[in-house]
Structures are given as C-alpha cells and as structure tokens.
ROZADREN-508008 format. One line per 3 residues: number of its first residue (from 1); their letters; for each residue x, y, z of C-alpha. Coordinates in pm, 1 decimal. Layout:
<nodes>
NUM	A	X,Y,Z  ...
</nodes>
This chain:
<nodes>
1	MKK	-426.0,-85.6,2479.5  -730.1,-239.1,2319.4  -681.3,-317.3,1954.6
4	NTN	-1045.1,-340.9,1851.4  -1139.3,23.6,1896.9  -1184.6,240.9,1591.6
7	DNL	-907.3,478.7,1704.6  -651.0,201.1,1722.2  -753.3,55.6,1387.7
10	TVF	-700.9,399.6,1234.6  -352.0,412.8,1380.6  -276.4,64.6,1251.9
13	SDV	-416.3,157.2,911.8  -196.7,468.1,893.0  108.2,267.1,997.1
16	ISS	43.0,2.8,733.0  -19.3,272.9,471.5  317.4,426.7,555.5
19	LVY	483.0,86.5,521.2  320.5,45.8,178.9  451.6,385.1,64.2
22	KAT	802.8,302.9,184.9  800.9,-47.9,34.8  700.5,77.5,-308.5
25	SDV	929.4,380.7,-315.6  1211.6,168.2,-463.5  999.3,-1.6,-728.4
28	EGL	1117.3,142.0,-1058.3  841.1,253.3,-1292.2  570.1,271.9,-1024.1
31	EII	426.1,561.0,-825.2  147.9,547.3,-572.5  -95.0,823.6,-658.3
34	NTS	-1.2,1135.7,-454.9  305.0,981.2,-292.0  463.8,1297.7,-157.3
37	PES	507.1,1301.0,221.1  318.0,1630.7,230.5  5.3,1477.9,78.2
40	KKS	-308.3,1506.4,285.8  -424.7,1215.3,497.1  -751.3,1187.9,303.8
43	TKK	-560.8,1155.7,-24.0  -340.7,884.9,122.8  -644.8,688.8,234.0
46	KSV	-780.8,689.2,-119.9  -450.4,558.6,-258.3  -390.5,290.9,4.5
49	VVN	-683.6,115.6,170.9  -621.5,-137.5,446.3  -897.4,-382.3,538.2
52	FLP	-861.5,-569.1,865.6  -983.0,-929.0,871.0  -1023.2,-1180.2,1152.1
55	NDK	-718.8,-1369.6,1281.1  -478.4,-1075.8,1236.0  -499.9,-1073.0,857.4
58	VTI	-523.3,-773.0,624.8  -596.2,-701.7,263.5  -437.7,-398.1,103.6
61	DVS	-571.9,-207.5,-197.6  -327.5,27.5,-370.3  -389.4,269.7,-658.4
64	VAI	-78.4,333.3,-865.6  54.9,499.8,-1176.9  293.8,312.7,-1406.7
67	KYG	552.0,491.5,-1616.5  518.0,432.6,-1989.5  756.1,166.4,-2119.8
70	YVV	757.2,-57.4,-1812.2  606.4,-405.4,-1816.5  296.6,-367.4,-1599.6
73	PDV	269.1,-726.4,-1464.7  638.5,-726.4,-1365.1  618.9,-391.8,-1185.7
76	VSL	294.0,-480.3,-1007.5  425.8,-821.3,-900.0  740.6,-666.2,-753.2
79	AQE	533.4,-406.3,-568.7  308.6,-677.4,-422.6  609.4,-876.8,-300.6
82	KII	770.4,-572.2,-138.1  445.2,-468.2,30.6  388.0,-815.8,174.6
85	QAV	745.4,-838.5,303.0  735.5,-492.2,461.9  398.6,-530.7,634.8
88	EAA	460.9,-881.7,765.0  811.1,-792.9,888.9  700.3,-481.1,1075.7
91	TKY	359.5,-583.2,1212.2  180.8,-883.7,1351.6  -49.3,-894.3,1050.4
94	KVQ	-44.3,-1158.1,778.0  -120.2,-1011.6,436.5  -396.3,-1209.3,270.6
97	SVN	-383.5,-1010.9,-54.1  -243.1,-697.9,-213.7  -470.0,-563.1,-486.0
100	VSV	-288.2,-317.3,-710.8  -501.1,-104.7,-942.7  -314.5,71.1,-1221.3
103	VLV	-517.6,386.7,-1270.3  -276.1,597.0,-1472.9  7.8,565.6,-1722.4
106	IVQ	270.3,837.9,-1697.0  401.6,944.0,-2037.7  705.6,1169.3,-2024.9
</nodes>
C-alpha cells in the first residue's frame, strides 16, 4: 500500500482525527466543536485538521470550546499532551505541534 497517494493520506487523516477526538474526550472543561460521533465528516475536518510533513511528522490544528470557569491554559495544555500521546502511541507519526484554538466559551 503506497502511503503517498491522496486516498491514503485521507485515511490517515481520518484516523488521526478520531484519535484526537478520543484523546480529548476525557479532558474536563473542553469540547471539540461538534464532537458527537454522528457529526458529518466535513464538520469533523473543520474541527480537526491534520497536516502531514516530511519525515513522518504531523501538525494538528484543533478548534475547541471551553466551559466557563475552567482555566484555559491548563485545559489546553492537558489536551495537547493527551493528543500527542495518543497519536504517537497509535501511529508512526511524530507530532511536531498541536495548535488548539479556543473559539467558544460555553456558559451554562
């Protein structure tokens, strides 16, 4: 199986996106935008973007919502750590960076 075709990169991207969703599901105070398993693929791609780099490296961009009352830097840092651990443990890719954009505050 060739890994440089667009079809395979899409599969890898979807796999890494799923790992990101799973890794952040336990982070208290954080929600990836449209995190439900039923969400459409196009929505998921907007929330989690995986960029493949040379030498089996990736960068990951994630758009999240933070619940009001949580310390944003602490929640984001924990999410970054969990994402890196999950992706590197389950794939051959080394995570160069995880860019978390807080785009919404949830007030309940």
